[in-house]
N, C-alpha and C positions, 0 to 999 in steps of 0.2 A: 703442211708438214706437222705443225703444232696440233692441228685437229686430229691427225692420225695418232700422234703421241697421246693425246687426251683419251681417245677411244681405247688405245692399248693399255693405258694406266687404269682406266675405269674397268676394263675387262679383267685385268689382273686382280684388282680389288674385289670384284665380284667373285672371282674364283677362290680367292683367299677366304672370303666370308663363307662361301659354300663349304669349303673344307673345314673351317672352324665349327660350323653348325653340324656337319656330319660327325665330327669327332665328339661334339657335345652330346649328340643323340646316342652315340655308341657307348659313351662313358659319362652318364649324368652325374656321377659322384664327383668327377674331376671338374665338371662345369660349375657345380654349386660349391659354396665355401665349405671346406672340411671342418668337422667339429674337432675340438681339442681335448686331449687327455694329457694332463700333466702328472708325471710319475715322480713323486718326491722320494728321494733317497738320502742316505748318509753321504759323507764327503767322497770326493772323486777317487781317493785311494782305497776305498772300502770295497768289500766283496758285494755288498748290497747295490752299490752303484754299478759295478761291473755287470752284474746279472741283469739289472734293468736296461742297461745299454744294449746288451745282447738280445733282449726280448722285445725291443720296440718294433722291429720289422715283423716279428712273428705275430704280435698283437695287431698291428695295422692290417696284416693279411687276414687275420681271423675276423676282423670287422669290415672286410670287403672294401677297404680303402676309404671308408666314410670318415675316418678319424685320423688326425695327425697326433702321434705320440711323442712327447718330448720328455727328457729326463732332467729333473731339477735337483741338483745336490744341495744338501743343507749341512751345517756343521756337525750334526748328530742325528741319530735315528729319532730321538725324542722330538727334535725340532721339526723333522720331516712329518712326523705324526701330527703334531700340533698344527702345522701349516695346512695339512689336508683337512683336518677337522674344522679349521677356520675358513675353508673354502678356497685356499690358495693352491690346491692340488686336487687330483681325483683319486690317485692311488698312492698309498704310503707304505714304505718299508717299515716292518715291525717284527715283533717276536712275542711268544706266549707271555714272557715276563712283562713286557711292555703293555700288552693288552690287559693283563691283570691290574697293573697300576692305573691305567686309564679309568677302569670301572670302579676301582677302590678309591680313586682320588688320592693316591699316595705318591711318594717319590717326586719325580719331575712333573707329575700331573696334579700335585696338591693344589687345591683352589683353582684348578683349570676349568673354565667353562667354555666349551667350544662355541664359536660363532654359528656354525652350521649344525653339526651333529657328531656324535662319537662314531668311530669306525666299528665295523662288525666283521665277523669271520667271512673271509672271501677266498683266499688261496694261500696254502702253505706249501713252501717250495723246497726247503732243505733244513737239516739239523746242523747246528754248530756246536763245537765243544770248546769250553774255556779252560785254560791251564796257565801255569806260571813259568816264565823264562828269566834267566839271569845271564850276565856276562860270564863266560866260561872261567876266566882266572879267579873269579870271586865265588864260584859255586860251592866251595868248601864251607862257606859261612851259613849254608841253608840245608836243613834236613827235612823240613816239612813246611806247610803253608803257615803254620803258627809263627815261623821265623820272620814273616813279613808283617805281622801285626804291629801297627803303629809306626811302620817305617815307610818312607816315600816310595810309592809304586805308581807306575803309569798303567792304569786299568783300562786301557783304550781311551779314546776321547770321551769326556764327560757327556752322558746322554746316549752313548752307544748301548746296545742291548747286552753286550758282553760286560760292560761297565756295571749295568744293573745286575747281571748274573753274579758277578763277584761281590756286589753289595749284599745280596741275599746269602751267598756262600759264607761271607765273613760274619754276618749276623747269626747264621745258624751255628757257626763254630765259636761264637763269642769273641771274635777278634776285632781290633780297631782298624777301620778302613781309612787309610790316609792316602788320598789320591793327589798326584801331582799332574797338573794339566800342561802338556807340551804338544808341539806339532808332531804328527806321525813320523815325518821324515827325520826328526831330531832324536828319536828314541835310541838309536844305536850309539850316538855320541853321548847321550845322557847316561846310558848304562855304563859306558867306558869311564866317564868322568865321575860316576858315583852320585850324580844328581838324583837318580832314582836307583834303587837297589834291585828292582825287578820290574817286569812288564807282563801284562796279561796277553798271552798269545791265543790264537784260536784257529781251528780248522773248520772247514765245511765238509760234512760227511766223512770226517777223518782223513781227508785228502788235501783239499785246496787251501792254500794260505792267502790271506788278503795281500794285495799288491805291496803295501808298505811293509808288511812283515817279510815278504819275499826279498825286498831290498835290504832289510836289516840282517837277515840270516846270511845273505851273500857278502855283507860288509864285515861282520864280526862273528866270532865264535860264540855260540850259545850253549847253555845247558838247561835242561828242563828239570824243575823241582816238583816232584809228585807229592800229593797229600800223604800223610802217614796212615798206617792201617787204622788207627783210632779215629782220625779225621774222616776216612772213607766210611767207617761205621756210622758216625754221626750224620754225615751227609745222606747216606742211604736211608737212615731212619726218618729223615726229613723229606724224603721223596726227591732228593738231588743226587742219586747214585751216579758216581763217575763211570764213564765208559772207557774201554781200552782203544788206543789209537796206535797204529804202527808208525813210528817216527820216520821210517824209510819211505812211507807213502807221502809224507807231508814235507819233510825237510831234505835238502840236498846234501847236508853234512851231518856228521855225528853230533847228537845233542845229549849224549851221556846216559840215556836210559834205553832199555830194550822195548819198553811199553810206556806210552804216555797215558796218564789218567786225566780225563777232562770231564767237566760237568756240562751236560748237554742242554741246549735250548732249541726251540723250533721256530724257525724264521718264516715269515710270510709277507705278502703284499696285500693289504686290506683296504677297503673303500668305505665310504659312508653309505647308508641305506638308500640315498636318493639316486645312486647310479642305476640306470635302467637294468632290470633283471636279465633281459636278452643279451645285453652287452657282456655281462659277467658270464652268462651261460655259454656264449660263443667263445669267449676267452678261455674258459676252462676246457671246453671241448677241444679247442685247437691245441692247448698245452698237453692235454691227455693224449691226443693222437701223435703229437710230435715228441713224446717223452723219451723214446729210445734215442732219437737224434740229438736231443738236448743233452742227454747223459754222455754221448760220445764227444760232444763239443766241450763239455765241462763236467768232470767227474763229481763235482758237488751235487749234481742232479741225480746221481746214482740211486740213492734211496727212493727218491720220488718216482724214478722210472720203474723200480722194482715193485712199488706199491703206491701208486698215485692216490687211489681212493683212500687207502689206509692212512696216508699222511694227512689228508683233509680231516678224517675222523679224529685222529690224534690231536690235531690243532684245535678242534672244537672241544674235545674232551679235556684239554688242559684248562679251559675256562668255559665249562658247559652252560653257565647262566648267561653268557654273552650271546646276543642274537646272531643268527646266521643270515647272510645275504640271500635274497630270493633266488638269485641266479645259481648260487652254490647249492641251495636246497633242491632246486629242480634237477641239477646234475646228480646229486647224491641219491635222490629218489629214483632216477633212471638206473643208477648203479646198484639199487637195492641196498643202500648203505645208510639210509636216513633213520634217525632215531626220533620217535614221536615226543620224547621228553625235551628235545631242543626247541627253541623258539625261532620262527622266521621273522626277520626284521620288518617292521612296519605292519605286523599283524597282531 
């Protein structure tokens, strides 16, 4: 009896092993250890984190299941960029203003020497627009952005790209930038209490609000304070021309203006030049093919869906002396959009 059981157990084990070998033969990528791509973003309440979380499955599919993609949030975009350049991530959330500071060695990147390498142009995904919001009952105290000069404002968490954007806005206008650091979830209470007199709000493609801003606008009544005509003139002359945003597209309640004026920045997800060119080429190709579906899932991808190639060109042209990743260069050459004045990273 026990002998029959042993033979039966042995036969079952053989069958199981045969099945495992058959599956491995059919799917070698699952048999081998999958490579890792760590996607560094800003905090979990930010739009950058939300987008990365949405894109992990798309990227894994693009790379044929050879990679496992994980999203690693950091306190700020600047921290995520530094982590990636130090080898603690492979893809980093960034923006044109952040890339400028990396290569100039200014702002949050002053005296920063990456352990691995600086990031290069890779993928630009959507525009954002920075503007100013206040607690509705106190809106009468503010007529322009100059009324925020030297006063306590939450310009998004320190190190965020919209934080950097308002730094250059205030520098251009000659205003004093007085930032108060608080948790995103506390900004509604801080506005009501007067701990801060205003907060930098931002939309993606004139439509989507960050998760923490959505929570704020549902909790309290807000009013948007636009720059004055004179401020618009100065910003435009400095290459920071405000764009018009329909408040009904972004907010669920009245914010006191028919049109919001926000200063745009272009956001992307860039890598170091040591990321294999074929990985980036496959990634871009997948995102390009899926662009219409991505825009349906999130309106922030609308501009990218309308002109995917043009957005990559604009991202490079914002900092044309920064090298372009080989994978992006290959993609743009196929799209007849490459400019020979640009430099391919590593060449």
